[in-house]
N, C-alpha and C positions, 0 to 999 in steps of 0.2 A: 504494500500500500504506500502511496506517496501522498504528500500533502502535509498540512500543519498538525494533523492529529496523530497522537502516539498510541491511542487506544481506540478500538472500534467495537461497537455493540451492534449485533444483528438481531432484530425482532422478527420472528417468523410467525405469521398468523395462519394457523392450520384450519380454523373455521371461524364463524361469526360469534361464537360464545365468548371468546376473549375480548371482543369489542364492547362487552357490557361491564367490564371490570375497571373500576377507578385505579386499581393498582397498576394496570398496564399503562395507563396514561401518566401516572405518577412516575413510573420507572423510565418511560421515554422522556418526560420532562427533565428528570434528574440527570439522565445521561447527556442530553443536549446542553443543559445548564452547566454541567461539569466539563464541557468541552470535548466529550467523546464523539467521534464520528459515529453517527447512529443511522442505521439502514433498516428499511422494511423489506422483508423477503416474503414472497408468496410462492409456495411450491407449485411447480408445474405437474401435469399428469405423470404417472409412472413412465420413466424413460425419457423425460423431457427436463430441460433446465428450469430454473426458477426465474421469476421476475423480481426486480428489486428497484428501490429508489432511495436516494440519500435524503434523510429527513431533516437534517440540521437547518437547511435553508427554508424548507417548507414550513417547519414548525417552530422556528426560532422565537417569534413573538409569543405564541401561546405557551411555549415552554418556559420562557422567562416570567410570564405572568401566572404560571401554574394553572392554566385554564384547561382542566382535564376534559371538560365537555367538548370543547373545540378540538382538542387533540384526538379524542375518540371519534368524533365526526369526520375529521380529516383522514384518519386511518381507515375508517369504513369506506370512504370515497375512493381512497387509493387502492384498497383491496378490490372493490367492485370494478374499478378501471382495469386493474391487472387481470382479473378473471375474464372480463369482456374481451381482452386482447390476447388471451392465452393461446389462441390459434397461431399467433406469430412466434411463439416460443419454439425453438428448434430442438429436435430430439438429440439426446446424447448417445453416441455410439462408441463403445469401447472395444471394438473388434481387435483381437490379437493382444490385448493387454496381458492376459494370463500367460502368454508365451514370453513376455518380457520380465515377468516376476518369477524367480525361481523359488522353490520351497525354502522357507526359513528367512526369506528377505521380503521387505515391503517395498512399495513403489517409491517411498521417500529415501530409502538407503541406496 
């Protein structure tokens, strides 16, 4: 990661239930207020990539004001937009990767 942030937080919304919790909005506001790079991720269908957006610029003002209702409303709108555009998400294909990883080793080593 490049940029002014040394720490990044990724919030993954798996369903709409989490959008009803004040704690989610409080956590997002605290992360942004602390200067952490804060991203929203929406998982794609199985075998596809996720959609994501950088939240710091979008939610800076409501985060500084601890306005949890606006934060939750914005997160819901961003999630809905991501789901509406999910057909643009490309599938992830890892053909041949198991041939590159020998037993006892990981992809990172």
